[in-house]
Each structure stands twice: as structure tokens, then as C-alpha cells.
N, C-alpha and C positions, 0 to 999 in steps of 0.2 A: 650692251647688258640692256636689257626690255623693260618694263617696269615690272617687280616684284621677281624679275629674275636674280640669281646668285651673281655677285661679281667674280671675273675670272681671275685666278690666283696662279700666279707662278713661281713654286716653288727649283730655288737651286741647288739639285742635291748633286751638284759636279763636282762638290768637296770631301766625299765620301771616300776614304780611302779601302784599299783594297782589302785590308788585314780586317775590318769592319769593330772597330774600334770604339772607342765611348761617341764619337760623332757619327760611328755607321750604325752602331744599334738604334741612337737617339732617330736619324730619318727613316731607318729602316723600321722603326715601333710606330713614329706618326706618318708616317706615308698608309703602310697597313689601315691604321683606323681612319686618316682619313678617307682611303677606298671605301670604304663599308658605308660612308655617309652618302644618301642618297643626292643625282644631279640637283633634283630641286633647292639643295642648302649648301649645293659647292659646286661652284665650275673650275677643273681643276687644270693644269696644265703643268709638266714635269722636267724637267732637263739637267740630263746625267749623262756621266762616262759612259760610253760606248758600252763597258763592258757589263754597266749595271742595265742601259735600256730597256734591253728585250725583258729580263726577270721582271725590272717595276711595269712595263706593257704588260704580260700576264698578270700582275697582284693587282693593277688599277685598271679595272675595263671600263670605268667612267670618267679615265681622265685621259690626255693627250701626252704622252710620254713623247720627247724631244730626243736625240743622243747629241749629245755638246760636240764640239771638233778635237778630234785626236790627241792635239797636244794640250786639253786641261787636266789629261792624266800628270800632267808636270805642273809643278806647282807654281813658278812661277809665270809661265803661261796662263795656267788659269787667273790669275788676281789679274794678269792684263787682259785679256777677254773679259772678265768679272768687270773692269772699267767700260768696254766697247763695246762687244758683242753679247753679254747679257742684256743691256738694256736695250739696243737693237733687236734680241728679239723678244722680250719684255711688248715693243711696239709690234710686231708680226703676229703675235700670236693674242691681241689684242684685251694684257694684262693690265687689269685695274688694281692688282699689289702685286707687286715682288718680296718673293719673304726668301731671304738668305739666310740659313741655320748656322752657321758660322763664323761671328765676332765678325767679317767684313760685307761690306757691303757697295754698289756704286756708288758714285758720287753725283753722278746723274742720271737718274733711269727713267724719267718721264710717267712715272708714276708712284704712288708713295711704297714707302719699303721699309718691311717688320724685318728686325735681326734679332736674331738670338745669341746671346750673351752670355756663354756657360757659367762662367765663374768671374771671378776679382781677384782670387790669388796670385796673379803678377801682379797687384799692389800690394797684396796682404800679406806675402810671403813670395819677396822678388828676390832672396839670396837663395831659390832652389829650381832657378832659372838663371841658362846663359844669355850674357847681354843681347848676342841676337835676339833670341827668342822674346826675351821681357820689353825689348825696344818695339818689337812688331806690334806686337798682343798690345799693349799698354794702347800706345797708337790709334789702332783698329778698333778699342773698346772705348776709348774717346771721341774717335770719327763717327763711328756710329751712335751716341747716345746725342750726338749735335745733330747728324744728318736723318737718321730714321724717325718715320714717322710713330713708333713705338718700337722699344723693347719687350723682348720675351725674353723669363733667366728661371730656370730651373728651380728658386728656391727662395723661400722668403731670404734666409741670409745673405743668399747672391744679391738681392734687389737692397736690402739695408746694407751693402759694404755698397756697392753703387752712388746711394746716394751719403754715405757718410764720408767718403773719400773722393767721389766726383763729381760733389752737388747737383746726382742728377736729378731730373722732374719724376718724382715718384707716381704723380699722375698718368705719365706718360709707360710706367712699365707695365707688365703683366708676370704674372707666376705662373707656370705651366708645369706644375712637377713632370718629372720622365715615367714610364711606364714600364710594366716588366712585358713580358712573354712567357709568357705560363704555359702555353704548350711546349715552349723553347727550353727554359726553365723548370724546372719540376720536380717534387717529390720522387729519387731516381729508384727504380727496384734494383733489386741486391743482382741482378745481371748486368746493369749495367755500372753499377759499382764497381763490378766485379771484374768488368770490361777494361775498366781505365787501371786501374790495381794490378791487372797483366801487362799491361799497353807499355805504364811504365815503372815495371820490376818492383813495383810493391809488395812489403809484406803483411801480417794479419796486424802487427806491431800498431798499424794506424800512420795517419801520417795531419800536420798542417796544410791549410791550403792556402796558397796565396794567387791572385788571377787579377794580372792590371801591368800597365805600362809601367817600365822601369827607370817612370823619373824619380828625381833626389824627393820632389812634395810625399810620395809615396811611403816614406820615410822604411825602403826594405832595408837601410844595413842594420837598421835598430830592432828591425824585426828578427834581421840573423842573428843576429848579439841576443836578444832578448831568448829567443827560441834555443838556442845552443844552452845559454842558463838554466831555462826552464826545463831541461830534460837531459841534462850532460851524467845524474847521477839515477834515471832509470834504467834497469836491469834490461829492459826493451824498448830504449827510447821510439819515440814516434818520428818519422821522419819529415822534414820541413821540404813541400814541394814550388817553387816560385814558377810559375807558369804565367805564358806570353808575350809581347814583344822585347825585344833584348835594350832596347832605351840608351840612355846615356848617364848613369849614375856612375861613376867608376870607383865610390867609395863601397859599391857592390862588390868588387871582386876584393878588395881588402879585409871585404868582415866572412866572407864566405874562405879566406886565408888561412880566418883567425878559430875557426870549426874545429874540433876536437876530433880526430881522426875514427873515432865509436861511432860517432853519428853521419847519417846518411842526409844531404842535401839533395835534389833536385831541381836544374832547370831546364825542364825539355821545351820553352820556346812556346813558338801558339802550338792552341791543342785545336781537335776538331770540334765545328761548332757541336755537335752532334755528343759528343766527350765532355761536354760541360756540367751536364747536372750532375751523371757520374762524378765526377772531379769532385765539384764542391758536396755535393749531398753526402759521398764518401767519407769527406774530412773529418776529424774529430773538431774539427774548430777551422775555420775560415778568419784570418787573420788581415787587417785592414790598418795597423796602426797612421793613419793618414795627417798630414802636418795641416790638411784643409781641402777641402772639397765643395764644388759644386753645388753637385749633389748628391754624389755618390750611387753610380748606377750598380758598381761590384758589388758592394754590402745589401744593394736591394735583390740584386739576380742571386747571391747566397742564402740570404732569407727567403724567394720562392722555391730553391732546393732545401728547405726544413735541414738547412746548415748557421749551426750556432755560432755567431760572428762575435769577436771583439774590435773593435774599433776606438776611433778616439772621438771624444768630444766638440770638437771644431767646426766652425763654421756649420754646413748644413746638415752635417752627419746623424744630427740628434733629433731633424724633422724628419730623415727617413728610416731610421732604428728607433725611433719615442725606445718606450719604456723593453723593445725585444731583444734587442743584442746586449752586450758587457762591453762598458768602457772603459779605457784604460789611456795613459798617456804615453807619448812619443817617446820616452826615455826609455833604454832596453832593461834596466834594473826592475822598472816598474811594468813593461813589456813582460817581463822572467816572472815576476811575481803575481800579475793576473792573470796570465798564460796556464800556468803552475796550479794554480787555483780551479780554472776553469776545467784542464785537462787532467784534473784531480776527482771533480764532483762532478758523475755523469748524470745524477739526478735533473742539476741546474741545467747541463747541457740538452739534456732532452726539455726541458722546460721553455728554455730560450729558443729554439729546433722550432717548437709547436708554436711559440708565440710567434717567431718571425716570418713561418709560411699565413698565417692569416693575416698577419700585418702587411706583407708583401700582395694581398689579395685588395689593396684599397689602394694600388699604382696602378694604374692602368692606363695604357695610349687613348683608348677610347677617352679618356675626361681629357687626358692630355690636347688631342685636336680639337675636344667643346671647344676650349679657352685660346685655341689658336684660330680660330674658326669665327669663334666674337671677337676679335683680336683684328682680323682683315675685317671683318664689317663694320668695324671702327673707322678703319683708314678709307674703304674703298671712296674712290671718286664716280 
């Protein structure tokens, strides 16, 4: 690094999963915005899984993209490489800062490390995680708070919980809200909506949408029970479509078994990325009655698709939704009541759809990238 030149930053993108869930959306969105920052302000290097390296190389014309060893596709090997191979790579590329975007970081990196801690729900909602996952991420968060030069979080709520629960130093935490790709997530055309309905075999009765991981924290079983109670007496009841990965919530199957036979519930698994606007934007309501989120990217993506959203006022969700979404609780009876009210009130749905669409424009990956760059400049040696 010469006088006046930006410090070289190495971003470790090897934790991005193939399914492009939350961490994938974050890393992809952030890197896309970082790639638009000129080399006079950012000297960027990225290490990624081999399956991602070519795509990132096309996207990041001003960055050096390195393919990590093939073994990092498997989590245990990636975590081991993070402690040994990643610090060596940082030294080889001349990194002045190393950014780890998913909770963990090398203990001895040879340069300042910044870490993204996405949420504190492993502490606030421990009952919604299995013991192995809870223990691992609690330890990782505590270690990152202790060893990282600075920590980046996606919401003020997450920052406040880390301070309250773990006595984290507030002067070492930066809030960088996630953004939403408004090309990928947009108000869909009627053709896009119709294509998704045809693929899912949906009728004109409409549907309620959920898109996300099937983790206990997402409260999908109570969503199923609440939806079933809300629409049970409708002559043409809207379906419930639960899309995304399968997850590990056994209570979902029990809730599904309780659904009356005349109601239709679909679980299509992962949808094509190109179909997400049509899926979300074609729904009567997108419902996310979560017990708590570090940010709440699914509700922001639904808002960007001009979909009325029903969620809970837990942790960061009001920071994202503000007055542009409707709120309920985690209880199935209250979900049923609030969902029914919204389904019966088309003018309110239209108002929320417009308000959410406008509010989503405030959350950009460019803004998130600027916070990240400012953080790296603060710690660069």
C-alpha cells in the first residue's frame, strides 16, 4: 500500500452455500456493490469456492478473485482451512484487512480482521436451535467479538443485543443494513405471476406466501395453523405456499397433518431465482411470523416485490418493515385473526404493498458497501 492508495481487503466468500440463502444473498449483494466502487477507493481481493470463482471474476472486474481449495465446499474442511490456509492466503495477496462474512474468523490472521455477526438469536432464542448448532455459533460469536478488530452487524437490534447479552464494546460495532437487489426483486408483471401459478398448479383463489429456511425460529408450524384457521370457512380458500429449503423443524409435519383436507398447502422446495418476484409479488400476503431476526431479508425482498407483508415486531423486523408492513404475534390464534383481517381488506393490502415497495428502495447494497469500506479503512494497518 503506497501513500494515498486504499488498503487491500481480502473478503472470504468461501462460506457462501450453493442454495444462495441468506448468507449468499448478503455476500452476492455486497460484492456486487463493492465491484462498483472504483480502484481508487477500494483494492479488493475475494476468495471463493471454485463453483463461484468464475462468476465473481465476471462480476468484479476491478478485483482479484481466487478459487479456494476444492475441500472448502465441505464445512469441516472449510473451518479448518479458515484457521490455516486463509491467513496464509491473506499474506500472499498482501491483504491489510481480512473480512469474514459469516460469524467465524481465523484466530491468527496476520492482519486486522472484521467479521459480520448476522444475529444474536442463538442467545435470545436458544430453544429454537439444536444443541450442536447453538453451541457452535455461540462460541463463534463470542470469539469474533473478542478477536476481531471490528464487528459488522445488519441491524441496531443485533448490535444492542450483543451489547446487552455479551457486554460487547459498542465502539467496535458498525451497523450496515442489508440491501435488496431491485433488479432481481421487483414488482412482477402479470406474465411473471401467471408463470409461477402455472408451475405450482395454483388456482385463481390466490395464495399466502412464505419463503425461507424451515428453522424453528421462523415459526412455520404456527403459520400453517394460523392460515388454516383464517381461511377454513372461505368458499374458495387461498392456498399456503411454503417455499425454500427443507430445514429441520419436525413440528412442520405435525402442523401439516392437522390441515383440513379441503385446504391446499404446497411445499415446492427451492424455487428458481428468476421466479421469486412472480412468487412473492403474486401472493395475496407474504407472511413471516418469526420469533426474531438479525435483519429480516425475506420481508425486505417481499416488500421490493410490492407484496403486503405480515410479520412480527421482534428484534430487527420493525427496523426493516417500519410502518409499511402489518404486524402480528407468534401465536397461531393471533396469526389467524390478523391474517384473516388482511386477506379481507384489499384496500389495506394495496396500501401496504405500495408503502413496502417505496420503503424497500431505502435499503441498498451500495449503502451497505459504503459502511463496510469505512469499517475496513478504520482498521487497516
